[in-house]
All heavy atoms as TSV, in Angstrom:
chain	resi	resn	atom	element	x	y	z
A	1	MET	N	N	104.392	15.171	-29.314
A	1	MET	CA	C	103.988	15.166	-28.030
A	1	MET	C	C	102.457	15.732	-27.986
A	1	MET	O	O	102.191	16.620	-28.789
A	1	MET	CB	C	104.692	16.157	-27.179
A	1	MET	CG	C	104.312	16.230	-25.749
A	1	MET	SD	S	105.665	16.968	-24.786
A	1	MET	CE	C	104.761	17.893	-23.732
A	2	LEU	N	N	101.655	15.064	-27.281
A	2	LEU	CA	C	100.207	15.420	-27.241
A	2	LEU	C	C	99.940	16.213	-26.033
A	2	LEU	O	O	100.183	15.797	-24.840
A	2	LEU	CB	C	99.421	14.070	-27.343
A	2	LEU	CG	C	97.899	14.167	-27.247
A	2	LEU	CD1	C	97.409	14.961	-28.509
A	2	LEU	CD2	C	97.343	12.923	-27.065
A	3	THR	N	N	99.273	17.294	-26.168
A	3	THR	CA	C	98.887	18.139	-25.057
A	3	THR	C	C	97.346	18.233	-24.971
A	3	THR	O	O	96.616	18.425	-26.011
A	3	THR	CB	C	99.554	19.549	-25.108
A	3	THR	OG1	O	99.085	20.173	-26.326
A	3	THR	CG2	C	100.939	19.523	-24.977
A	4	ILE	N	N	96.884	18.278	-23.768
A	4	ILE	CA	C	95.382	18.303	-23.587
A	4	ILE	C	C	95.091	19.741	-22.813
A	4	ILE	O	O	95.737	19.820	-21.780
A	4	ILE	CB	C	94.852	17.056	-22.738
A	4	ILE	CG1	C	95.120	15.760	-23.565
A	4	ILE	CG2	C	93.412	17.309	-22.425
A	4	ILE	CD1	C	94.627	14.471	-22.713
A	5	ARG	N	N	94.493	20.523	-23.380
A	5	ARG	CA	C	94.173	21.805	-22.914
A	5	ARG	C	C	93.028	21.839	-21.991
A	5	ARG	O	O	93.125	22.515	-21.069
A	5	ARG	CB	C	94.026	22.768	-24.008
A	5	ARG	CG	C	95.153	23.024	-24.918
A	5	ARG	CD	C	94.987	24.091	-25.958
A	5	ARG	NE	N	95.880	23.870	-26.988
A	5	ARG	CZ	C	95.677	24.466	-28.274
A	5	ARG	NH1	N	94.712	25.272	-28.494
A	5	ARG	NH2	N	96.563	24.242	-29.279
A	6	THR	N	N	91.934	21.210	-22.373
A	6	THR	CA	C	90.799	21.256	-21.659
A	6	THR	C	C	90.119	19.889	-21.437
A	6	THR	O	O	90.514	18.978	-22.052
A	6	THR	CB	C	89.696	22.141	-22.314
A	6	THR	OG1	O	89.324	21.543	-23.552
A	6	THR	CG2	C	90.062	23.542	-22.622
A	7	LEU	N	N	89.127	19.850	-20.522
A	7	LEU	CA	C	88.494	18.572	-20.293
A	7	LEU	C	C	87.589	18.147	-21.459
A	7	LEU	O	O	87.371	17.007	-21.671
A	7	LEU	CB	C	87.636	18.695	-18.943
A	7	LEU	CG	C	86.973	17.454	-18.435
A	7	LEU	CD1	C	88.033	16.484	-18.071
A	7	LEU	CD2	C	86.112	17.854	-17.187
A	8	ARG	N	N	87.284	19.026	-22.217
A	8	ARG	CA	C	86.328	18.748	-23.500
A	8	ARG	C	C	87.032	17.889	-24.389
A	8	ARG	O	O	86.507	17.223	-25.250
A	8	ARG	CB	C	85.906	20.058	-24.166
A	8	ARG	CG	C	84.978	20.869	-23.422
A	8	ARG	CD	C	84.484	22.053	-24.235
A	8	ARG	NE	N	83.569	22.842	-23.569
A	8	ARG	CZ	C	82.256	22.983	-23.947
A	8	ARG	NH1	N	81.952	22.228	-24.967
A	8	ARG	NH2	N	81.411	23.626	-23.241
A	9	GLN	N	N	88.414	17.810	-24.383
A	9	GLN	CA	C	89.171	16.909	-25.276
A	9	GLN	C	C	89.202	15.499	-24.815
A	9	GLN	O	O	89.713	14.727	-25.504
A	9	GLN	CB	C	90.583	17.492	-25.382
A	9	GLN	CG	C	90.475	18.866	-26.126
A	9	GLN	CD	C	91.941	19.458	-26.172
A	9	GLN	OE1	O	92.639	19.213	-25.277
A	9	GLN	NE2	N	92.241	20.270	-27.316
A	10	ILE	N	N	88.779	15.271	-23.489
A	10	ILE	CA	C	88.834	13.867	-23.024
A	10	ILE	C	C	87.444	13.198	-23.100
A	10	ILE	O	O	86.440	13.781	-22.726
A	10	ILE	CB	C	89.300	13.930	-21.521
A	10	ILE	CG1	C	90.684	14.560	-21.444
A	10	ILE	CG2	C	89.203	12.488	-20.908
A	10	ILE	CD1	C	91.049	14.832	-19.979
A	11	ALA	N	N	87.355	12.099	-23.780
A	11	ALA	CA	C	86.091	11.360	-23.877
A	11	ALA	C	C	85.573	10.872	-22.506
A	11	ALA	O	O	86.369	10.218	-21.830
A	11	ALA	CB	C	86.221	10.202	-24.834
A	12	THR	N	N	84.363	11.305	-22.098
A	12	THR	CA	C	83.757	10.808	-20.900
A	12	THR	C	C	82.402	10.356	-21.173
A	12	THR	O	O	82.000	10.221	-22.203
A	12	THR	CB	C	83.747	12.141	-19.896
A	12	THR	OG1	O	82.848	13.071	-20.489
A	12	THR	CG2	C	85.117	12.724	-19.628
A	13	SER	N	N	81.760	10.023	-20.010
A	13	SER	CA	C	80.396	9.506	-20.138
A	13	SER	C	C	79.489	10.626	-20.733
A	13	SER	O	O	78.447	10.202	-21.346
A	13	SER	CB	C	79.819	9.102	-18.715
A	13	SER	OG	O	79.770	10.268	-17.920
A	14	ARG	N	N	79.821	11.788	-20.783
A	14	ARG	CA	C	78.937	12.840	-21.389
A	14	ARG	C	C	79.109	12.749	-22.879
A	14	ARG	O	O	78.293	13.186	-23.676
A	14	ARG	CB	C	79.286	14.238	-20.811
A	14	ARG	CG	C	78.796	14.388	-19.436
A	14	ARG	CD	C	78.798	15.781	-19.029
A	14	ARG	NE	N	77.752	16.019	-18.306
A	14	ARG	CZ	C	77.155	17.265	-18.187
A	14	ARG	NH1	N	77.612	18.308	-18.739
A	14	ARG	NH2	N	76.003	17.423	-17.512
A	15	THR	N	N	80.398	12.531	-23.349
A	15	THR	CA	C	80.498	12.456	-24.773
A	15	THR	C	C	80.464	11.232	-25.519
A	15	THR	O	O	80.200	11.164	-26.687
A	15	THR	CB	C	82.000	12.916	-25.105
A	15	THR	OG1	O	82.914	12.193	-24.396
A	15	THR	CG2	C	82.215	14.446	-24.512
A	16	ILE	N	N	80.454	10.138	-24.719
A	16	ILE	CA	C	80.094	8.815	-25.327
A	16	ILE	C	C	78.793	8.284	-24.812
A	16	ILE	O	O	78.561	7.988	-23.642
A	16	ILE	CB	C	81.199	7.810	-24.957
A	16	ILE	CG1	C	82.634	8.286	-25.492
A	16	ILE	CG2	C	81.018	6.465	-25.608
A	16	ILE	CD1	C	83.767	7.592	-24.954
A	17	PRO	N	N	77.731	8.188	-25.662
A	17	PRO	CA	C	76.410	7.918	-25.223
A	17	PRO	C	C	76.198	6.600	-24.614
A	17	PRO	O	O	75.432	6.413	-23.632
A	17	PRO	CB	C	75.505	8.038	-26.430
A	17	PRO	CG	C	76.293	8.875	-27.457
A	17	PRO	CD	C	77.788	8.674	-27.085
A	18	SER	N	N	76.979	5.550	-25.029
A	18	SER	CA	C	76.799	4.167	-24.516
A	18	SER	C	C	77.905	3.850	-23.453
A	18	SER	O	O	78.037	2.660	-23.163
A	18	SER	CB	C	76.797	3.223	-25.728
A	18	SER	OG	O	78.037	3.143	-26.199
A	19	PHE	N	N	78.534	4.842	-22.941
A	19	PHE	CA	C	79.567	4.534	-21.956
A	19	PHE	C	C	78.982	4.096	-20.628
A	19	PHE	O	O	78.078	4.571	-20.065
A	19	PHE	CB	C	80.289	5.789	-21.669
A	19	PHE	CG	C	81.360	5.809	-20.633
A	19	PHE	CD1	C	82.654	5.163	-20.878
A	19	PHE	CD2	C	81.184	6.183	-19.343
A	19	PHE	CE1	C	83.636	5.140	-19.907
A	19	PHE	CE2	C	82.123	6.146	-18.367
A	19	PHE	CZ	C	83.325	5.567	-18.698
A	20	ARG	N	N	79.552	3.156	-20.036
A	20	ARG	CA	C	79.211	2.675	-18.743
A	20	ARG	C	C	80.465	2.477	-17.789
A	20	ARG	O	O	81.441	1.971	-18.214
A	20	ARG	CB	C	78.465	1.227	-18.727
A	20	ARG	CG	C	77.222	1.225	-19.381
A	20	ARG	CD	C	76.633	-0.225	-19.204
A	20	ARG	NE	N	77.394	-1.185	-19.974
A	20	ARG	CZ	C	77.342	-1.372	-21.224
A	20	ARG	NH1	N	76.674	-0.563	-21.986
A	20	ARG	NH2	N	78.055	-2.323	-21.847
A	21	SER	N	N	80.436	3.041	-16.639
A	21	SER	CA	C	81.591	3.192	-15.774
A	21	SER	C	C	81.945	1.793	-15.202
A	21	SER	O	O	83.047	1.421	-14.890
A	21	SER	CB	C	81.430	4.150	-14.636
A	21	SER	OG	O	80.468	3.804	-13.967
A	22	ALA	N	N	80.876	0.966	-15.041
A	22	ALA	CA	C	81.196	-0.387	-14.505
A	22	ALA	C	C	80.210	-1.375	-15.286
A	22	ALA	O	O	78.958	-1.075	-15.602
A	22	ALA	CB	C	80.738	-0.428	-13.049
A	23	PRO	N	N	80.615	-2.619	-15.525
A	23	PRO	CA	C	79.705	-3.512	-16.182
A	23	PRO	C	C	78.506	-3.881	-15.329
A	23	PRO	O	O	78.744	-4.170	-14.149
A	23	PRO	CB	C	80.625	-4.745	-16.421
A	23	PRO	CG	C	81.747	-4.573	-15.581
A	23	PRO	CD	C	81.858	-3.089	-15.223
A	24	SER	N	N	77.361	-4.058	-15.948
A	24	SER	CA	C	76.188	-4.414	-15.113
A	24	SER	C	C	76.127	-5.967	-15.079
A	24	SER	O	O	76.779	-6.686	-15.874
A	24	SER	CB	C	74.973	-3.839	-15.810
A	24	SER	OG	O	74.800	-4.380	-17.053
A	25	ARG	N	N	75.330	-6.420	-14.229
A	25	ARG	CA	C	75.111	-8.009	-14.097
A	25	ARG	C	C	74.373	-8.430	-15.366
A	25	ARG	O	O	74.641	-9.499	-15.754
A	25	ARG	CB	C	74.253	-8.275	-12.876
A	25	ARG	CG	C	75.066	-7.880	-11.632
A	25	ARG	CD	C	74.298	-8.316	-10.459
A	25	ARG	NE	N	74.574	-7.496	-9.352
A	25	ARG	CZ	C	73.901	-7.509	-8.181
A	25	ARG	NH1	N	72.879	-8.224	-7.947
A	25	ARG	NH2	N	74.328	-6.842	-7.124
A	26	GLY	N	N	73.454	-7.859	-15.736
A	26	GLY	CA	C	72.611	-8.349	-16.867
A	26	GLY	C	C	73.189	-8.066	-18.251
A	26	GLY	O	O	73.013	-6.949	-18.803
A	27	GLN	N	N	73.952	-8.868	-18.807
A	27	GLN	CA	C	74.445	-8.615	-20.238
A	27	GLN	C	C	73.508	-9.318	-21.195
A	27	GLN	O	O	72.722	-10.156	-20.889
A	27	GLN	CB	C	75.847	-9.312	-20.269
A	27	GLN	CG	C	76.880	-8.780	-19.368
A	27	GLN	CD	C	77.287	-7.345	-19.739
A	27	GLN	OE1	O	77.195	-7.009	-20.965
A	27	GLN	NE2	N	77.791	-6.619	-18.856
A	28	GLY	N	N	73.421	-8.811	-22.409
A	28	GLY	CA	C	72.658	-9.404	-23.391
A	28	GLY	C	C	71.596	-8.505	-23.918
A	28	GLY	O	O	71.807	-7.279	-24.036
A	29	TYR	N	N	70.402	-8.892	-24.157
A	29	TYR	CA	C	69.396	-8.121	-24.789
A	29	TYR	C	C	68.896	-7.000	-23.888
A	29	TYR	O	O	68.715	-5.956	-24.396
A	29	TYR	CB	C	68.192	-9.112	-25.189
A	29	TYR	CG	C	67.055	-8.339	-25.869
A	29	TYR	CD1	C	67.223	-7.866	-27.055
A	29	TYR	CD2	C	65.916	-7.951	-25.122
A	29	TYR	CE1	C	66.201	-7.232	-27.751
A	29	TYR	CE2	C	64.876	-7.271	-25.753
A	29	TYR	CZ	C	65.115	-6.849	-27.113
A	29	TYR	OH	O	64.088	-6.102	-27.764
A	30	GLY	N	N	68.766	-7.325	-22.622
A	30	GLY	CA	C	68.299	-6.186	-21.765
A	30	GLY	C	C	69.324	-5.035	-21.634
A	30	GLY	O	O	68.983	-3.929	-21.595
A	31	GLN	N	N	70.691	-5.359	-21.693
A	31	GLN	CA	C	71.645	-4.355	-21.720
A	31	GLN	C	C	71.657	-3.625	-22.979
A	31	GLN	O	O	71.783	-2.301	-22.992
A	31	GLN	CB	C	73.017	-4.987	-21.513
A	31	GLN	CG	C	74.104	-3.933	-21.111
A	31	GLN	CD	C	73.817	-3.156	-19.841
A	31	GLN	OE1	O	73.278	-3.675	-18.930
A	31	GLN	NE2	N	74.028	-1.887	-19.996
A	32	ARG	N	N	71.526	-4.188	-24.035
A	32	ARG	CA	C	71.465	-3.521	-25.383
A	32	ARG	C	C	70.252	-2.622	-25.438
A	32	ARG	O	O	70.300	-1.497	-25.916
A	32	ARG	CB	C	71.341	-4.563	-26.562
A	32	ARG	CG	C	72.776	-5.046	-26.920
A	32	ARG	CD	C	72.667	-5.961	-27.946
A	32	ARG	NE	N	72.233	-7.275	-27.419
A	32	ARG	CZ	C	72.022	-8.379	-28.092
A	32	ARG	NH1	N	72.324	-8.397	-29.260
A	32	ARG	NH2	N	71.633	-9.457	-27.371
A	33	LEU	N	N	69.207	-3.051	-24.940
A	33	LEU	CA	C	67.971	-2.250	-24.777
A	33	LEU	C	C	68.228	-0.996	-23.993
A	33	LEU	O	O	67.831	0.176	-24.333
A	33	LEU	CB	C	66.740	-3.038	-24.268
A	33	LEU	CG	C	65.418	-2.376	-24.343
A	33	LEU	CD1	C	65.057	-2.000	-25.743
A	33	LEU	CD2	C	64.354	-3.244	-23.708
A	34	ALA	N	N	68.826	-1.154	-22.852
A	34	ALA	CA	C	69.275	-0.024	-21.954
A	34	ALA	C	C	70.082	0.984	-22.616
A	34	ALA	O	O	70.024	2.148	-22.579
A	34	ALA	CB	C	69.816	-0.552	-20.689
A	35	ASP	N	N	71.176	0.380	-23.387
A	35	ASP	CA	C	72.124	1.201	-24.067
A	35	ASP	C	C	71.264	2.112	-25.189
A	35	ASP	O	O	71.569	3.307	-25.335
A	35	ASP	CB	C	73.132	0.476	-24.857
A	35	ASP	CG	C	74.290	0.091	-23.966
A	35	ASP	OD1	O	74.325	0.701	-22.790
A	35	ASP	OD2	O	75.122	-0.827	-24.354
A	36	SER	N	N	70.406	1.399	-25.906
A	36	SER	CA	C	69.720	2.189	-26.876
A	36	SER	C	C	68.793	3.179	-26.218
A	36	SER	O	O	68.528	4.333	-26.881
A	36	SER	CB	C	68.882	1.226	-27.814
A	36	SER	OG	O	67.799	0.496	-27.038
A	37	GLY	N	N	68.207	2.918	-25.068
A	37	GLY	CA	C	67.419	3.931	-24.301
A	37	GLY	C	C	68.248	5.177	-24.066
A	37	GLY	O	O	67.833	6.229	-24.151
A	38	ARG	N	N	69.503	4.829	-23.454
A	38	ARG	CA	C	70.362	5.917	-23.136
A	38	ARG	C	C	70.708	6.825	-24.283
A	38	ARG	O	O	70.733	8.029	-24.267
A	38	ARG	CB	C	71.740	5.350	-22.538
A	38	ARG	CG	C	71.647	5.085	-21.103
A	38	ARG	CD	C	72.998	4.705	-20.519
A	38	ARG	NE	N	72.946	3.742	-19.482
A	38	ARG	CZ	C	73.116	2.407	-19.607
A	38	ARG	NH1	N	73.531	2.134	-20.770
A	38	ARG	NH2	N	72.944	1.684	-18.599
A	39	MET	N	N	71.052	6.061	-25.379
A	39	MET	CA	C	71.458	6.728	-26.656
A	39	MET	C	C	70.266	7.687	-27.147
A	39	MET	O	O	70.394	8.778	-27.672
A	39	MET	CB	C	71.904	5.930	-27.713
A	39	MET	CG	C	73.191	5.311	-27.280
A	39	MET	SD	S	73.926	4.043	-28.456
A	39	MET	CE	C	74.229	5.031	-29.902
A	40	GLY	N	N	68.976	7.086	-27.159
A	40	GLY	CA	C	67.917	7.830	-27.612
A	40	GLY	C	C	67.682	9.034	-26.702
A	40	GLY	O	O	67.264	10.079	-27.244
A	41	HIS	N	N	67.726	8.850	-25.488
A	41	HIS	CA	C	67.609	10.079	-24.582
A	41	HIS	C	C	68.657	11.081	-24.786
A	41	HIS	O	O	68.401	12.283	-24.911
A	41	HIS	CB	C	67.694	9.537	-23.120
A	41	HIS	CG	C	67.703	10.648	-22.121
A	41	HIS	ND1	N	66.575	11.302	-21.822
A	41	HIS	CD2	C	68.729	11.192	-21.289
A	41	HIS	CE1	C	66.818	12.324	-20.933
A	41	HIS	NE2	N	68.173	12.268	-20.583
A	42	HIS	N	N	69.906	10.626	-25.028
A	42	HIS	CA	C	70.907	11.627	-25.359
A	42	HIS	C	C	70.627	12.299	-26.636
A	42	HIS	O	O	70.787	13.554	-26.703
A	42	HIS	CB	C	72.346	10.859	-25.536
A	42	HIS	CG	C	73.438	11.772	-25.980
A	42	HIS	ND1	N	73.978	12.669	-25.303
A	42	HIS	CD2	C	74.004	11.766	-27.264
A	42	HIS	CE1	C	74.843	13.388	-25.958
A	42	HIS	NE2	N	74.946	12.738	-27.197
A	43	GLN	N	N	70.176	11.656	-27.691
A	43	GLN	CA	C	69.864	12.327	-29.011
A	43	GLN	C	C	68.698	13.245	-28.886
A	43	GLN	O	O	68.775	14.375	-29.346
A	43	GLN	CB	C	69.542	11.215	-30.006
A	43	GLN	CG	C	70.852	10.443	-30.418
A	43	GLN	CD	C	70.445	9.216	-31.210
A	43	GLN	OE1	O	69.388	8.820	-31.442
A	43	GLN	NE2	N	71.517	8.630	-31.968
A	44	SER	N	N	67.580	12.889	-28.007
A	44	SER	CA	C	66.539	13.825	-27.938
A	44	SER	C	C	66.962	14.981	-27.153
A	44	SER	O	O	66.405	16.159	-27.396
A	44	SER	CB	C	65.381	13.113	-27.337
A	44	SER	OG	O	65.671	12.725	-26.009
A	45	ARG	N	N	67.791	14.836	-26.222
A	45	ARG	CA	C	68.248	15.943	-25.416
A	45	ARG	C	C	69.092	16.964	-26.232
A	45	ARG	O	O	68.963	18.151	-26.141
A	45	ARG	CB	C	69.041	15.573	-24.139
A	45	ARG	CG	C	69.522	16.618	-23.243
A	45	ARG	CD	C	70.071	15.978	-21.933
A	45	ARG	NE	N	70.606	17.177	-21.166
A	45	ARG	CZ	C	70.985	17.123	-19.928
A	45	ARG	NH1	N	70.965	15.862	-19.395
A	45	ARG	NH2	N	71.330	18.028	-19.263
A	46	ALA	N	N	69.981	16.395	-27.041
A	46	ALA	CA	C	70.827	17.124	-27.918
A	46	ALA	C	C	69.915	17.832	-28.930
A	46	ALA	O	O	70.242	19.108	-29.095
A	46	ALA	CB	C	71.877	16.330	-28.662
A	47	GLN	N	N	68.978	17.254	-29.415
A	47	GLN	CA	C	68.039	17.917	-30.259
A	47	GLN	C	C	67.234	19.084	-29.715
A	47	GLN	O	O	67.159	20.155	-30.254
A	47	GLN	CB	C	66.989	16.920	-30.986
A	47	GLN	CG	C	66.144	17.510	-31.993
A	47	GLN	CD	C	65.189	16.389	-32.549
A	47	GLN	OE1	O	64.919	15.488	-32.005
A	47	GLN	NE2	N	64.628	16.772	-33.688
A	48	ALA	N	N	66.904	18.881	-28.577
A	48	ALA	CA	C	66.141	19.852	-27.720
A	48	ALA	C	C	67.027	21.039	-27.444
A	48	ALA	O	O	66.604	22.347	-27.596
A	48	ALA	CB	C	65.516	19.372	-26.389
A	49	GLU	N	N	68.311	20.829	-27.172
A	49	GLU	CA	C	69.231	21.905	-26.971
A	49	GLU	C	C	69.534	22.686	-28.203
A	49	GLU	O	O	69.588	23.853	-28.186
A	49	GLU	CB	C	70.601	21.356	-26.465
A	49	GLU	CG	C	70.489	20.847	-24.949
A	49	GLU	CD	C	71.852	20.161	-24.552
A	49	GLU	OE1	O	72.766	20.114	-25.345
A	49	GLU	OE2	O	71.874	19.686	-23.330
A	50	GLU	N	N	69.542	22.019	-29.316
A	50	GLU	CA	C	69.700	22.692	-30.659
A	50	GLU	C	C	68.508	23.549	-30.935
A	50	GLU	O	O	68.729	24.611	-31.423
A	50	GLU	CB	C	69.954	21.654	-31.760
A	50	GLU	CG	C	70.146	22.266	-33.181
A	50	GLU	CD	C	71.301	23.208	-33.217
A	50	GLU	OE1	O	72.264	23.155	-32.392
A	50	GLU	OE2	O	71.346	23.944	-34.282
A	51	VAL	N	N	67.390	23.036	-30.675
A	51	VAL	CA	C	66.138	23.886	-30.991
A	51	VAL	C	C	66.198	25.132	-30.051
A	51	VAL	O	O	65.734	26.120	-30.570
A	51	VAL	CB	C	64.844	22.945	-30.778
A	51	VAL	CG1	C	63.596	23.905	-30.691
A	51	VAL	CG2	C	64.752	21.920	-31.849
A	52	ARG	N	N	66.602	24.996	-28.844
A	52	ARG	CA	C	66.567	26.076	-27.865
A	52	ARG	C	C	67.569	27.068	-28.304
A	52	ARG	O	O	67.396	28.274	-28.357
A	52	ARG	CB	C	66.766	25.551	-26.469
A	52	ARG	CG	C	66.824	26.762	-25.500
A	52	ARG	CD	C	67.058	26.355	-24.123
A	52	ARG	NE	N	66.806	27.440	-23.175
A	52	ARG	CZ	C	67.758	28.348	-22.840
A	52	ARG	NH1	N	68.932	28.261	-23.319
A	52	ARG	NH2	N	67.455	29.216	-21.990
A	53	ARG	N	N	68.808	26.678	-28.769
A	53	ARG	CA	C	69.805	27.521	-29.331
A	53	ARG	C	C	69.368	28.268	-30.512
A	53	ARG	O	O	69.605	29.588	-30.475
A	53	ARG	CB	C	71.041	26.661	-29.672
A	53	ARG	CG	C	72.263	27.564	-30.028
A	53	ARG	CD	C	73.304	26.694	-30.652
A	53	ARG	NE	N	72.893	26.115	-32.030
A	53	ARG	CZ	C	72.702	26.845	-33.171
A	53	ARG	NH1	N	73.057	28.215	-33.214
A	53	ARG	NH2	N	72.434	26.245	-34.211
A	54	GLN	N	N	68.638	27.647	-31.446
A	54	GLN	CA	C	68.108	28.224	-32.560
A	54	GLN	C	C	67.037	29.358	-32.209
A	54	GLN	O	O	67.100	30.530	-32.694
A	54	GLN	CB	C	67.639	27.297	-33.534
A	54	GLN	CG	C	68.616	26.541	-34.151
A	54	GLN	CD	C	68.010	25.357	-35.165
A	54	GLN	OE1	O	66.752	25.290	-35.233
A	54	GLN	NE2	N	68.901	24.742	-35.891
A	55	TRP	N	N	66.190	29.002	-31.211
A	55	TRP	CA	C	65.245	29.959	-30.743
A	55	TRP	C	C	65.830	31.188	-30.115
A	55	TRP	O	O	65.477	32.312	-30.411
A	55	TRP	CB	C	64.246	29.265	-29.823
A	55	TRP	CG	C	63.096	30.129	-29.171
A	55	TRP	CD1	C	62.037	30.535	-29.738
A	55	TRP	CD2	C	63.239	30.850	-27.943
A	55	TRP	NE1	N	61.336	31.408	-28.876
A	55	TRP	CE2	C	62.075	31.575	-27.833
A	55	TRP	CE3	C	64.160	30.777	-26.934
A	55	TRP	CZ2	C	61.831	32.269	-26.757
A	55	TRP	CZ3	C	63.888	31.642	-25.773
A	55	TRP	CH2	C	62.752	32.415	-25.701
A	56	LEU	N	N	66.833	30.939	-29.273
A	56	LEU	CA	C	67.554	32.062	-28.559
A	56	LEU	C	C	68.265	33.035	-29.707
A	56	LEU	O	O	68.168	34.166	-29.572
A	56	LEU	CB	C	68.571	31.593	-27.652
A	56	LEU	CG	C	68.014	31.010	-26.300
A	56	LEU	CD1	C	69.112	30.406	-25.450
A	56	LEU	CD2	C	67.358	32.142	-25.560
A	57	GLN	N	N	68.803	32.364	-30.652
A	57	GLN	CA	C	69.465	33.213	-31.769
A	57	GLN	C	C	68.375	33.999	-32.517
A	57	GLN	O	O	68.634	35.155	-32.710
A	57	GLN	CB	C	70.216	32.238	-32.661
A	57	GLN	CG	C	70.972	32.874	-33.711
A	57	GLN	CD	C	71.716	31.907	-34.702
A	57	GLN	OE1	O	71.292	30.791	-34.775
A	57	GLN	NE2	N	72.716	32.436	-35.415
A	58	GLN	N	N	67.202	33.411	-32.762
A	58	GLN	CA	C	66.189	34.120	-33.471
A	58	GLN	C	C	65.679	35.253	-32.559
A	58	GLN	O	O	65.516	36.300	-33.048
A	58	GLN	CB	C	65.035	33.228	-33.783
A	58	GLN	CG	C	64.016	33.902	-34.588
A	58	GLN	CD	C	62.915	32.901	-35.008
A	58	GLN	OE1	O	62.658	31.834	-34.254
A	58	GLN	NE2	N	62.136	33.174	-36.051
A	59	GLN	N	N	65.554	34.924	-31.333
A	59	GLN	CA	C	65.030	36.017	-30.392
A	59	GLN	C	C	66.110	37.166	-30.370
A	59	GLN	O	O	65.714	38.363	-30.308
A	59	GLN	CB	C	64.926	35.530	-29.005
A	59	GLN	CG	C	63.732	34.553	-28.803
A	59	GLN	CD	C	62.430	35.040	-29.166
A	59	GLN	OE1	O	62.073	36.192	-28.759
A	59	GLN	NE2	N	61.687	34.356	-29.947
A	60	TRP	N	N	67.321	36.835	-30.339
A	60	TRP	CA	C	68.452	37.940	-30.288
A	60	TRP	C	C	68.411	38.737	-31.564
A	60	TRP	O	O	68.616	39.948	-31.497
A	60	TRP	CB	C	69.727	37.271	-30.034
A	60	TRP	CG	C	70.907	38.184	-30.169
A	60	TRP	CD1	C	71.766	38.451	-31.120
A	60	TRP	CD2	C	71.275	39.099	-29.064
A	60	TRP	NE1	N	72.587	39.334	-30.773
A	60	TRP	CE2	C	72.449	39.733	-29.398
A	60	TRP	CE3	C	70.731	39.380	-27.757
A	60	TRP	CZ2	C	73.033	40.710	-28.714
A	60	TRP	CZ3	C	71.314	40.335	-27.026
A	60	TRP	CH2	C	72.439	40.934	-27.458
A	61	GLN	N	N	68.198	38.045	-32.736
A	61	GLN	CA	C	68.208	38.812	-33.985
A	61	GLN	C	C	67.059	39.604	-34.280
A	61	GLN	O	O	67.091	40.766	-34.866
A	61	GLN	CB	C	68.434	37.839	-35.209
A	61	GLN	CG	C	69.723	37.169	-35.225
A	61	GLN	CD	C	69.847	36.068	-36.359
A	61	GLN	OE1	O	68.854	35.812	-36.867
A	61	GLN	NE2	N	71.088	35.580	-36.510
A	62	ASN	N	N	65.899	39.250	-33.641
A	62	ASN	CA	C	64.685	39.992	-33.800
A	62	ASN	C	C	64.258	41.015	-32.741
A	62	ASN	O	O	63.128	41.405	-32.593
A	62	ASN	CB	C	63.461	39.024	-34.073
A	62	ASN	CG	C	63.662	38.196	-35.414
A	62	ASN	OD1	O	64.423	38.642	-36.180
A	62	ASN	ND2	N	63.100	36.946	-35.259
A	63	ARG	N	N	65.302	41.287	-31.833
A	63	ARG	CA	C	64.985	42.122	-30.647
A	63	ARG	C	C	64.681	43.564	-31.227
A	63	ARG	O	O	65.230	43.987	-32.308
A	63	ARG	CB	C	66.073	42.077	-29.699
A	63	ARG	CG	C	67.340	42.712	-30.243
A	63	ARG	CD	C	68.478	42.433	-29.137
A	63	ARG	NE	N	69.708	43.331	-29.582
A	63	ARG	CZ	C	70.596	43.085	-30.458
A	63	ARG	NH1	N	70.499	41.909	-31.139
A	63	ARG	NH2	N	71.574	43.883	-30.609
A	64	PRO	N	N	63.912	44.331	-30.450
A	64	PRO	CA	C	63.552	45.727	-30.945
A	64	PRO	C	C	64.741	46.754	-30.836
A	64	PRO	O	O	65.707	46.543	-30.224
A	64	PRO	CB	C	62.497	46.154	-29.992
A	64	PRO	CG	C	62.446	45.122	-28.901
A	64	PRO	CD	C	63.176	44.006	-29.307
């Protein structure tokens, strides 16, 4: 039996970078470009969050 404890265990639009809730009208090259843009934005945001996390950790370790 499979139990789900938290919402984090369910794949959603936040966890799947190229997820779309409804198909768009324009399929093809334009859609792939939009998907790659979404994924690029997600990756840069995740990288920025990681840099901030490391900075906060360093600030915490070097506190007076």
